C-alpha positions, -999 to 999 in steps of 0.1 A, spaced: 0 0 0 14 33 -10 6 69 -5 -31 72 5 -42 38 16 -66 29 -13 -51 0 -31 -49 2 -69 -72 -23 -86 -52 -23 -118 -38 -58 -113 -68 -79 -104 -62 -111 -86 -97 -117 -73 -96 -149 -52 -113 -179 -68 -123 -188 -33 -143 -156 -27 -175 -177 -29 -180 -212 -44 -209 -199 -64 -188 -173 -81 -159 -197 -87 -179 -225 -102 -210 -211 -120 -205 -176 -134 -192 -181 -169 -185 -156 -197 -172 -160 -232 -151 -138 -254 -180 -133 -277 -201 -119 -250 -237 -109 -247 -258 -104 -216 -265 -139 -202 -299 -153 -209 -320 -150 -178 -356 -163 -175 -384 -139 -168 -394 -158 -137 -359 -155 -123 -358 -118 -128 -392 -113 -113 -380 -133 -83 -349 -111 -80 -370 -80 -82 -395 -91 -56 -369 -106 -32 -347 -75 -36 -375 -51 -28 -386 -71 1 -352 -70 17 -345 -108 15 -316 -102 -8 -305 -70 9 -272 -86 18 -252 -98 -12 -243 -132 3 -280 -142 5 -285 -132 -31 -254 -147 -47 -266 -183 -50 -299 -173 -67 -282 -147 -89 -255 -171 -101 -282 -195 -111 -297 -167 -132 -264 -158 -149 -250 -193 -155 -242 -200 -191 -234 -233 -206 -199 -224 -216 -175 -252 -206 -146 -246 -182 -123 -257 -210 -135 -229 -232 -128 -203 -205 -94 -218 -198 -87 -217 -235 -95 -180 -236 -73 -173 -206 -43 -189 -224 -48 -162 -250 -45 -133 -225 -13 -113 -225 7 -112 -193 5 -84 -168 23 -52 -176 60 -59 -175 78 -47 -144 99 -18 -157 110 -2 -125 129 -15 -95 164 -25 -94 167 -38 -129 179 -74 -132 181 -101 -158 149 -100 -177 155 -134 -192 159 -150 -158 130 -174 -151 109 -163 -122 109 -183 -90 81 -207 -87 59 -193 -60 23 -201 -53 -1 -172 -53 -15 -165 -19 -52 -170 -20 -71 -144 -1 -99 -157 21 -135 -148 14 -147 -117 32 -112 -102 34 -125 -68 22 -99 -64 -5 -105 -40 -34 -108 -70 -58 -136 -85 -37 -153 -52 -31 -153 -45 -69 -167 -80 -76 -197 -73 -55 -204 -40 -72 -201 -57 -107 -225 -84 -98 -250 -60 -84 -248 -39 -116 -253 -70 -138 -284 -79 -117 -298 -44 -122 -293 -46 -160 -311 -80 -160 -340 -66 -139 -343 -36 -162 -349 -58 -192 -378 -77 -176 -409 -76 -197 -391 -66 -229 -397 -86 -260 -372 -114 -263 -349 -110 -292 -323 -133 -306 -290 -119 -292 -261 -114 -315 -227 -124 -302 -206 -93 -299 -168 -93 -302 -153 -74 -273 -128 -47 -282 -93 -59 -286 -71 -53 -256 -52 -21 -262 -82 -6 -281 -93 30 -275 -130 31 -267 -156 55 -255 -174 44 -223 -206 57 -206 -201 56 -168 -233 44 -150 -222 38 -114 -193 45 -90 -178 15 -73 -168 14 -37 -132 12 -49 -135 47 -63 -136 36 -99 -164 41 -124 -184 12 -138 -192 18 -174 -206 2 -206 -194 6 -242 -210 37 -257 -236 28 -284 -233 -9 -279 -263 -32 -271 -241 -53 -248 -241 -44 -211 -206 -57 -205 -190 -37 -177 -157 -18 -177 -140 -6 -146 -123 27 -154 -106 51 -128 -110 88 -125 -146 87 -138 -180 94 -122 -216 85 -132 -228 105 -162 -193 108 -177 -185 97 -212 -148 90 -212 -121 78 -236 -103 48 -222 -78 21 -233 -90 -14 -228 -64 -32 -206 -78 -66 -197 -110 -87 -202 -117 -104 -169 -143 -126 -184 -146 -151 -156 -154 -122 -133 -178 -104 -156 -160 -72 -164 -131 -56 -181 -106 -30 -169 -96 1 -188 -71 29 -184 -85 64 -182 -74 87 -211 -97 117 -209 -133 130 -206 -153 133 -238 -185 146 -222 -185 155 -185 -212 144 -160 -234 170 -143 -216 163 -111 -181 167 -126 -162 199 -126 -125 196 -135 -120 232 -123 -120 218 -88 -89 197 -94 -59 211 -76 -33 186 -85 -16 184 -119 -10 147 -114 -47 139 -109 -58 113 -135 -24 96 -134 -13 93 -98 -33 66 -80 -36 86 -47 -68 106 -53 -100 97 -71 -126 124 -63 -110 158 -69 -135 166 -97 -164 162 -72 -180 188 -49 -171 179 -13 -208 174 -4 -210 149 -33 -179 132 -20 -195 127 14 -227 114 -2 -207 88 -22 -188 77 9 -220 72 28 -231 49 0 -198 29 4 -207 22 40 -242 12 30 -230 -12 4 -203 -26 28 -230 -37 53 -252 -50 25 -225 -71 10 -203 -82 39 -224 -84 71 -246 -113 61 -274 -96 81 -310 -91 73 -319 -56 64 -339 -51 95 -309 -57 117 -289 -29 100 -300 6 109 -299 35 84 -264 46 79 -259 82 92 -245 110 71 -207 110 68 -188 135 90 -165 156 68 -130 167 74 -124 203 85 -96 204 58 -102 190 24 -66 198 12 -33 202 31 -45 177 57 -22 147 54 5 145 80 24 116 65 36 107 30 60 79 18 73 87 -17 98 63 -31 123 58 -59 135 26 -77 169 12 -79 192 18 -109 182 -2 -140 204 -31 -151 215 -42 -116 214 -79 -109 197 -92 -78 231 -107 -68 265 -94 -73 280 -59 -75 255 -31 -81 260 2 -99 248 34 -84 224 59 -101 241 81 -127 212 105 -128 185 117 -105 158 91 -103 120 98 -104 108 103 -68 71 99 -61 43 73 -63 31 45 -84 7 57 -111 -26 40 -118 -17 24 -151 20 16 -147 46 2 -124 71 29 -131 74 56 -105 56 88 -113 78 118 -104 59 140 -80 72 175 -72 43 184 -49 12 169 -32 -16 193 -24 -34 170 1 -3 170 23 3 196 51 26 225 45 53 209 66 52 176 47 52 194 13 83 214 24 98 181 35 92 166 0 109 196 -16 138 193 8 143 156 2 141 160 -36 169 187 -34 189 163 -12 186 135 -37 198 157 -65 231 159 -46 233 124 -32 217 102 -59 251 86 -67 251 70 -33 221 47 -41 225 13 -56 190 3 -45 156 19 -44 143 35 -12 112 48 5 113 83 20 94 90 52 78 124 55 61 128 89 49 161 104 59 168 140 47 196 162 63 216 189 37 236 209 47 267 228 21 284 250 15 321 249 29 344 260 61 331 244 91 329 268 114 359 267 142 353 242 125 323 226 138 316 192 117 293 170 135 264 152 148 271 117 128 260 86 95 255 104 59 261 94 42 282 120 5 279 130 -6 305 155 -37 299 178 -52 320 205 -34 302 234 -3 288 217 19 287 187 26 254 169 60 250 151 57 222 126 87 203 110 90 172 89 107 141 103 124 118 78 140 93 103 117 63 109 131 58 144 130 95 154 101 107 176 72 127 162 47 147 183 11 155 176 -16 174 195 -54 166 196 -70 195 214 -51 196 247 -39 160 244 -3 153 233 9 121 216 44 110 208 53 81 185 81 67 164 78 87 132 76 55 111 48 39 132 11 41 126 -9 71 138 -39 87 121 -27 109 92 -54 136 93 -49 157 124 -76 181 115 -105 156 119 -92 140 151 -107 166 175 -143 161 162 -137 124 157 -126 118 193 -154 140 205 -179 118 186 -165 88 203 -167 106 237 -204 113 231 -213 77 221 -190 55 241 -214 54 270 -249 39 267 -280 59 278 -287 54 315 -313 26 320 -332 19 352 -321 -14 368 -287 -15 350 -253 -9 365 -235 23 355 -205 19 331 -172 22 349 -145 6 327 -131 11 292 -111 -16 274 -93 -2 244 -83 -32 222 -57 -26 195 -48 5 216 -15 14 198 0 44 215 -32 51 234 -54 74 213 -88 63 227 -75 50 261 -62 85 268 -88 108 252 -117 89 267 -102 82 302 -121 110 320 -154 92 315 -145 60 333 -143 60 371 -130 24 371 -102 33 348 -94 28 311 -70 1 300 -53 -2 266 -42 -36 253 -19 -42 223 4 -70 212 33 -47 204 56 -39 233 69 -8 216 34 7 212 26 0 248 58 17 259 49 49 240 13 46 253 25 47 289 48 76 280 18 94 265 -4 88 295 23 105 317 26 134 293 -11 140 297 -10 138 335 -29 105 338 -21 83 368 -18 45 363 -51 38 382 -69 61 358 -52 49 326 -29 19 321 -16 -3 293 -6 -39 290 10 -60 263 -8 -92 257 -7 -120 231 -37 -121 208 -50 -155 220 -51 -143 256 -61 -107 251 -89 -106 276 -74 -127 303 -58 -96 318 -92 -80 323 -112 -109 337 -117 -89 369 -137 -63 350 -175 -68 352 -188 -70 316 -220 -53 326 -199 -22 336 -175 -23 307 -173 -8 272 -148 -21 246 -134 0 218 -120 -18 188 -98 -2 162 -81 -31 143 -60 -30 112 -75 -32 77 -79 -69 78 -103 -66 108 -106 -89 138 -96 -126 135 -118 -154 147 -98 -159 179 -103 -123 190 -141 -123 182 -145 -155 202 -128 -139 232 -149 -108 228 -182 -127 227 -171 -148 257 -162 -117 277 -195 -101 265 -191 -64 274 -222 -44 276 -213 -21 248 -189 -22 218 -176 8 197 -160 -5 166 -138 19 147 -124 8 114 -103 19 84 -119 -8 63 -157 -6 65 -160 -39 46 -142 -60 72 -159 -40 99 -193 -50 84 -182 -86 83 -171 -85 120 -202 -66 132 -223 -93 115 -205 -119 136 -212 -100 168 -249 -95 159 -253 -132 151 -233 -143 181 -215 -169 161 -179 -172 149 -176 -191 116 -211 -205 122 -203 -219 157 -219 -206 189 -194 -195 215 -196 -218 246 -208 -196 274 -213 -224 300 -244 -212 319 -248 -181 298 -272 -178 270 -259 -171 235 -243 -136 234 -256 -114 207 -254 -77 199 -276 -52 182 -264 -22 162 -273 12 176 -257 33 149 -233 33 119 -215 63 106 -186 72 83 -158 97 88 -139 112 60 -103 110 71 -90 112 35 -109 138 13 -104 136 -25 -101 98 -22 -125 69 -22 -116 59 14 -139 62 43 -135 52 80 -164 37 99 -178 39 135 -203 13 146 -219 13 180 -233 -20 194 -252 -30 225 -254 -64 240 -288 -80 238 -300 -89 272 -329 -114 270 
């Protein structure tokens, strides 16, 4: 993952294990027309869809794949695949012998429900195919002509009909009867765009195309809004052409689709998704960037290596190539980080001859806060970006050493971290975000129920929630993480914020025994905050959580698709279809109180999610 956190979908490797029904029944041929679907099947889809039975995509898949199955043999599809050109040749990196045979390595198969961009896109494609099929219900049946798809490499005009949750447009060929779907980046519904066909993914029901330009803009598109000269090539941003209110609307729909496709819950168990909370800054917000450059061409993997003889391109991987796109400036980064990028580029102009390999450059903002009135004789550091507030002055610099310490402020809270470690990259949204958690972490008071006293912050990292929410919990807040280094910094941060150990403490624990250290806590008096990595929670953790059975859970996620999957597990009270053994307890289940997105990364297709759940007490 580079730059902004939204993975490129250019090289699709959609797992054949995503769902057995997708792997074994959905067939397409090179001469493709919309699969023949019976009228009764379409009517069944329409009625079931409107009734909510197929509101989640997993319930619908089996029936839908029966509708779209063709009689094409597996051998025919395999024969077509043999005709496909290889992926784009790797032209960057440290060079090497192009004639050397690649090592034999098995491709790692991603599990179903992993929330990868490939899986997310596949759901969106299938839903669009279903809509096309339903729209033709009642029309006079005509003999369908087989249509030759455009040759790979062809320039075509595409009409964009929907926006996928990956941030790419889903389009059809302009003027063609076929409803074959093309995924094309940097496009929005209503656009007519010129694109270059890259690959026909016939076994998945769509093709991919590289964006060339806009032929006719959509009503919601205004390219005057674009503030980056690399937009349309760099893979970092997808939405700069959209009004910000429209971006927030689209991100809410991403959350809606995530719970529809990944939670496996009936529609009645998923409340209406609330409006997405926007970022105070839509540009100049990102406090960390990691541009990179490749190694000199021609170097072998083994043996002596030659250094660069010229300044290499420094930047990010573009959408349609593996060669580094040289980036001189990034307008979504803060002023301090942008200055850091300029400084590092100047340094590389002098030192490029020292590098025989490629490298990634860390650019992390760090803040020194000085309260007013400024001390007599105070001299600010050189080369800093100054931000003056009513009560203090912030002096911002850019750290490039992964092991150096960086400092950030959230309201009056201060956090230190190793510069190369994870911390939220949009400081401007953290005050309203942590305030939202503060307002929703406690349940409404109920007669006959114990008051909440304790907070458990799982995946606590350096203590963001443990510290900012600690004042609400008389029994104390405890942060748990498997990384000793994170726990060390979390304890340091608690001290910097004047919190005593009985009020805020941290422990390192192995994942299989995460909750053993808090067995003394009464679950009826406890809230758990979850903030896992993009892959979400694993089965072991969810089993522990259901066994501990806290009264309230606040699930924060940077991947709303895996969040929806895990929330579905908590609502059903089952992990991988098996009920958790609760001895004398009844089966533990949760209900969803609210779901809401937060826009941590404006101009991109990424959205963070917050889901609040309450234990169901029968």
